[in-house]
C-alpha positions as CSV (number, residue, x, y, z in Angstrom):
1,X,0.2,17.3,31.3
2,X,-1.5,15.0,28.8
3,X,0.4,12.0,27.5
4,X,-0.2,11.0,23.9
5,X,0.3,7.3,23.3
6,X,1.5,6.0,20.0
7,X,-0.8,3.6,18.2
8,X,0.1,-0.1,18.6
9,X,-0.4,-2.5,15.6
10,X,0.3,-6.2,15.0
11,X,2.7,-7.4,12.4
12,X,1.0,-9.8,10.0
13,X,4.2,-11.7,9.6
14,X,5.4,-12.5,13.2
15,X,2.1,-11.6,15.0
16,X,4.0,-9.4,17.5
17,X,2.5,-6.1,18.7
18,X,4.7,-3.1,18.1
19,X,4.4,0.7,17.9
20,X,3.1,1.8,14.5
21,X,6.3,3.7,13.9
22,X,8.2,0.4,13.9
23,X,6.1,-1.2,11.3
24,X,5.6,-0.7,7.6
25,X,2.1,0.0,6.4
26,X,1.2,-1.9,3.2
27,X,-1.8,-1.2,0.9
28,X,-3.0,-2.8,-2.3
29,X,-2.9,-0.8,-5.5
30,X,-3.9,-2.4,-8.8
31,X,-3.3,-5.9,-7.5
32,X,0.1,-5.2,-6.1
33,X,1.2,-4.8,-2.4
34,X,2.7,-1.3,-2.1
35,X,4.7,0.0,0.9
36,X,3.3,3.1,2.5
37,X,6.1,4.4,4.7
38,X,4.4,7.8,5.2
39,X,1.1,6.2,6.1
40,X,-0.8,8.4,3.8
41,X,-2.3,6.2,1.0
42,X,-6.0,5.7,1.1
43,X,-7.6,2.3,1.8
44,X,-7.2,-0.4,4.3
45,X,-3.7,-1.2,5.3
46,X,-1.7,-4.0,6.9
47,X,1.4,-3.6,9.0
48,X,4.5,-5.6,8.8
49,X,8.0,-5.4,10.3
50,X,10.3,-4.2,7.4
51,X,12.4,-7.3,7.6
52,X,12.7,-10.2,5.1
53,X,11.7,-12.7,7.8
54,X,8.4,-11.1,8.6
55,X,7.6,-10.5,4.9
56,X,8.3,-14.1,4.1
57,X,6.2,-15.4,7.0
58,X,3.3,-13.1,5.9
59,X,3.5,-14.3,2.3
60,X,3.7,-18.0,3.4
61,X,0.6,-17.6,5.7
62,X,-1.3,-15.5,3.1
63,X,-1.7,-12.9,5.8
64,X,-2.0,-9.9,3.5
65,X,-5.1,-11.3,1.8
66,X,-6.8,-11.7,5.2
67,X,-5.6,-8.5,6.8
68,X,-6.6,-6.4,3.8
69,X,-9.9,-8.3,3.6
70,X,-9.5,-9.1,0.0
71,X,-11.8,-11.7,-1.7
72,X,-10.1,-15.1,-1.7
73,X,-10.6,-15.7,-5.4
74,X,-9.1,-12.3,-6.4
75,X,-5.8,-14.1,-7.5
76,X,-2.3,-13.7,-6.2
77,X,-1.1,-10.4,-5.1
78,X,2.1,-8.9,-6.8
79,X,4.7,-8.6,-3.9
80,X,7.5,-7.2,-6.0
81,X,7.2,-3.5,-5.0
82,X,7.0,-4.4,-1.3
83,X,9.8,-7.0,-1.5
84,X,12.1,-4.5,-3.3
85,X,11.4,-1.9,-0.6
86,X,12.0,-4.3,2.3
87,X,15.1,-5.9,0.8
88,X,16.5,-2.5,-0.2
89,X,16.3,-1.3,3.4
90,X,17.8,-4.4,5.1
91,X,21.6,-4.6,4.6
92,X,21.9,-7.9,6.5
93,X,20.1,-9.8,3.6
94,X,22.6,-11.8,1.7
95,X,23.1,-10.3,-1.7
96,X,21.4,-7.0,-0.8
97,X,24.7,-5.2,-1.4
98,X,25.3,-6.7,-4.8
99,X,25.8,-4.0,-7.4
100,X,26.7,-1.2,-4.8
101,X,30.4,-1.4,-5.5
102,X,31.2,-3.1,-2.1
């Protein structure tokens, strides 16, 4: 019997190694960081835990620019689509339930 092992990736936020299925793949499209949960978008990707803590750590350390091998002078990346995806999927974030009728 052949065992197939799942790929292991490193979170750019906390630098912890984890199975690829536990991490969110992120790619750059038109200067914006875009989540790629199905892992199908073309181009170089970076992996991050889908938590506000890891996202904040990656932003603070400018890890996406390095991991995606973007030129340093390319300007700031738009994090809005990624932040909306992460905060929308984490109910423990304060204020995340605002407007849901709860």
